[in-house]
C-alpha positions, -999 to +999 in steps of 0.1 A: -144+694-532-127+702-564-101+681-585-069+691-575-082+687-536-099+651-549-061+638-562-043+654-531-065+634-508-061+605-535-028+600-530-026+603-494-049+578-488-020+557-513+004+564-493-009+554-459-024+520-475+007+510-487+027+523-455+001+502-437+009+471-462+045+471-457+042+477-417+017+444-415+047+427-437+072+435-411+053+424-386+050+391-397+081+388-415+097+392-378+064+373-363+082+340-387+118+350-382+138+317-378+110+291-391+127+272-423+105+252-450+098+219-443+096+200-471+082+217-505+049+226-479+040+260-463+046+248-430+074+266-406+087+252-376+106+282-358+138+268-341+159+288-318+194+284-306+192+286-268+216+308-251+214+293-217+214+256-208+199+250-173+222+233-148+206+199-138+202+186-105+216+151-089+214+131-051+244+125-037+252+095-056+251+106-091+213+101-101+197+129-122+170+146-104+160+172-128+175+175-160+168+200-189+151+183-224+135+199-254+100+209-250+075+225-285+051+252-278+026+255-303+014+289-318-012+306-346-006+327-372-047+334-382-037+350-414-024+318-429-049+293-413-065+280-445-088+257-429-104+261-393-117+225-388-085+206-398-066+230-375-089+222-348-083+186-349-050+180-351-045+201-321-069+189-299-059+154-312-024+162-292-028+193-273-050+195-238-074+221-257-103+208-272-116+208-309-144+235-299-120+253-280-095+258-309-124+268-328-132+296-308-093+316-307-093+311-342-127+330-345-119+356-320-080+361-323-070+380-351-031+379-353-003+354-338-010+336-304+004+303-284-023+277-282+000+257-256+035+255-245+060+231-225+045+199-247+067+179-247+096+165-271+079+131-282+044+146-284+054+175-301+073+154-329+044+134-332+027+165-340+047+181-365+047+149-383+007+153-389+009+185-395+033+182-428+013+148-435-018+170-437-001+201-454-023+224-424-014+255-427-016+284-397+001+264-369+038+261-364+061+246-337+085+264-319+116+241-300+123+253-264+136+238-233+124+226-200+123+207-173+116+170-166+118+150-133+128+114-135+119+105-100+078+125-105+068+134-070+098+124-047+109+158-029+091+176-048+085+205-023+120+207-020+131+205-052+109+224-070+096+235-104+101+256-132+077+281-154+069+283-186+103+305-194+126+284-179+132+298-146+128+286-110+095+291-092+095+270-060+120+250-040+159+248-048+148+252-082+138+290-070+165+295-045+196+283-066+177+302-104+210+324-109+237+297-104+214+269-124+202+299-146+225+324-151+222+352-175+236+347-208+276+354-217+275+379-246+313+365-254+299+329-254+273+316-280+258+290-253+259+301-215+256+268-191+243+271-156+263+249-131+252+214-115+238+213-083+248+179-066+223+170-033+231+158+001+195+141-011+197+100-013+169+086-037+169+050-018+163+072+021+139+094+001+122+067-013+118+048+020+102+084+037+077+088+010+069+057+011+063+060+050+046+095+047+017+086+022+009+049+042+000+078+073-016+099+048-038+074+037-044+049+065-049+075+090-066+101+066-043+132+086-046+169+070-004+164+060+024+148+067+059+161+069+095+142+080+134+142+078+160+116+079+192+137+085+230+126+086+236+129+123+272+135+121+275+155+091+239+177+092+236+164+052+192+160+046+193+128+031+151+125+027+125+157+030+093+149+026+062+163+027+026+148+019-001+156+003+025+158-029+025+169-066+043+161-098+066+190-110+068+176-146+034+188-147+028+217-116-001+234-134-029+208-119-016+207-081-029+225-054-015+252-030-017+224-004+004+196-024+029+225-033+038+237+008+069+217+017+053+210+055+088+201+063+102+236+069+070+261+064+047+244+087+051+256+125+033+236+153+033+231+190+059+200+192+040+183+223+061+153+240+089+154+217+102+186+227+106+170+264+143+156+247+153+194+240+141+210+274+143+178+297+185+178+286+188+221+290+172+209+326+200+186+333+225+210+320+209+237+345+201+215+374+222+183+375+205+145+370+201+137+405+169+144+416+143+122+440+119+106+422+086+124+415+057+109+423+027+113+394-006+104+403-016+116+365-031+149+378-010+176+401-017+208+409+018+232+407+018+262+430+039+288+408+057+312+418+033+338+427+015+313+445-010+306+421-016+267+411-013+251+375-031+217+369-012+196+344-025+159+334-006+129+326-024+100+302-019+077+329-004+079+368+028+067+362+040+062+399+078+071+409+094+088+382+128+093+379+150+118+358+150+089+337+119+080+331+105+111+323+116+103+285+107+067+290+068+072+302+069+109+284+058+128+320+044+160+318+043+166+354+074+150+363+095+173+337+071+205+349+082+199+385+124+201+372+114+228+348+098+253+380+132+248+397+151+266+369+162+301+362+136+311+333+165+332+316+191+301+317+166+277+306+152+300+278+188+303+267+198+266+266+169+260+244+176+293+222+207+279+214+193+240+203+178+265+170+143+266+182+128+304+170+155+307+140+162+293+105+180+264+097+194+284+063+199+250+047+189+261+016+154+259+013+128+290+006+100+293+024+113+284+059+097+290+090+115+305+118+093+287+148+083+309+181+096+308+214+090+340+233+114+354+257+110+351+299+092+383+298+061+376+273+058+345+297+031+341+322+038+322+356+027+289+337+048+289+307+076+277+320+066+242+328+044+236+299+069+250+274+090+219+293+067+193+279+055+210+242+033+237+252+037+276+241+062+272+213+065+261+177+091+247+153+094+228+121+105+200+109+138+205+101+147+227+133+135+194+153+166+172+132+186+201+135+185+199+173+190+163+175+225+167+159+234+185+192+224+142+206+246+128+177+274+151+183+285+152+220+266+181+221+278+199+195+247+213+167+255+210+130+244+230+103+214+212+079+224+210+041+208+206+012+233+207-014+268+188-013+285+204-046+282+232-072+300+220-102+305+242-134+292+226-164+329+211-171+331+196-137+351+222-120+343+222-090+329+260-072+314+247-039+315+218-019+294+219+020+317+217+049+303+201+081+293+236+105+295+235+143+269+260+153+282+257+190+286+232+222+246+230+230+251+209+260+280+187+274+293+151+255+281+139+291+245+152+286+239+148+248+247+104+260+227+109+288+196+120+270+200+094+239+207+064+270+172+080+283+159+083+244+167+040+240+147+031+272+112+045+252+117+016+222+123-012+256+091-031+264+068-001+287+086+028+265+064+047+245+083+035+214+081+001+223+068-007+190+100+005+171+120-024+189+136-038+159+163-069+182+194-063+176+193-027+164+198+007+185+175+026+184+165+057+203+132+078+203+108+101+218+073+100+208+047+135+208+013+139+206+002+177+212-032+192+210-033+212+181-053+253+183-087+252+177-090+273+146-129+287+159-133+286+195-098+294+202-077+278+231-067+238+225-087+219+202-107+187+219-107+169+189-075+178+165-036+163+176-005+166+160+013+130+164+051+128+161+083+111+167+117+118+160+145+090+166+182+082+163+190+052+145+225+037+148+235+029+114+267+012+101+285+048+091+270+076+108+233+079+134+208+087+110+180+109+129+146+108+111+118+129+124+083+128+117+050+149+125+011+137+111-014+169+113-046+160+123-053+117+116-086+110+118-087+078+118-073+045+139-050+065+161-040+103+171-010+093+190+026+096+180+036+062+197+008+044+172+006+067+137+043+075+131+062+051+151+051+020+131+064+046+099+096+049+116+096+013+120+092+008+085+120+028+075+146+014+094+135-020+082+145-005+049+174+007+059+182-031+068+173-042+035+198-021+017+227-026+042+230+008+058+220-009+090+230-043+101+215-060+133+240-070+156+236-108+162 
């Protein structure tokens, strides 16, 4: 290479080097844009002016369930890190990382990266103060906004949580994300999300959560779910699923803990279903039938001449239509169902909302299962009548029960009561919505009276009896499918109970289901009934239910 060629080569090398240096300086300036010099030290803190403020969630009485709070993200700019040991010491003292992890990341990275995100405000402030005092360079704090849930795991699966970027990632936070966290308005310095007032009530939710937690611990159930609903409006006052999690820290939760069993778990309802199947059969056949003689085991003759064997837990003797609920007699209701037209029976059950989502405003809702008559076998109709060959959710059970508390008219369940703009202007208000006349007022009143006998001495829900309190209930114990051998398991059961409480303001519907209890008992009468009694006693304590003298 001659002298002239060498000069050209060196000039090109200098130009390329200068361009690269300018590009690197530009990248550095961009990464550090918006930082402010703290005191006289070479430490930076990034403050971003937020354009969107996420709306808050409130319970029906104005208690804050979810609100936006300042949080910090902690980042490192490796070219500025002069003392990795000091950075590792201070970071590991305040952040969920070890000293060794920080040193390893510093050694492996070459530019900008986040060390931690979503750090609470108090921790971030303490960390920033120590960085300032020790003049540690290369570590910066960026102020952002996250979510805080003051009541922690209360109704966690239904309320939901947000991701690291403050977007809804579950429950109501996800379902109503576009209203809570809208796109920025380019004409406004700050865009405010709407405020949601839920139908939930903190006192009711606390009672339900305590009852579910007790069942989970005392009976070692795989999972427990429950609903408390206002029987005159369809408002969901409480909805719970246990095991649960803390939405303030969803990262350490499991999929099972985040599952909203009350809306997503489908299971055969067992004898609780007799409330609705008997209502349908009374509509179709009337209530004046000769008593059925239950000898515990009976061979029922089907339309094709074959027989089906149905068992009860005990021999009930003579069972009237009224006694079917009190004693939970499988044979008596199967006998009645065999006399009904299949299509008419199915149509009435479907009108209760089974095999359809409730559309209450909660994501992940399962539709349930109730096959149409053309898919039934000869044994389907009698077994559906006592809660087999179908599947429902806890929320569907509560919705169906509104037909009993509203003279046969079923109501739409609601989880959101109001939506308001940031300044308070009302943009949505739930209306009590009738979904249609499912059964006659007389049948609804009659079924409730049958359920009241179940709480009397000799009834399956007699442990729920509280002097002076009007209670109606139906217990259930359903065999669960065998996950290995097929068919029904001989050891796995679902214990459940549905109850109607005559409260001072309006009737309350309470439904609880315990999946595979493994300690103490397997029956709805002994696993769930005491828990519902515990809830009712709590309602008495805070004045919603007043016992008659």
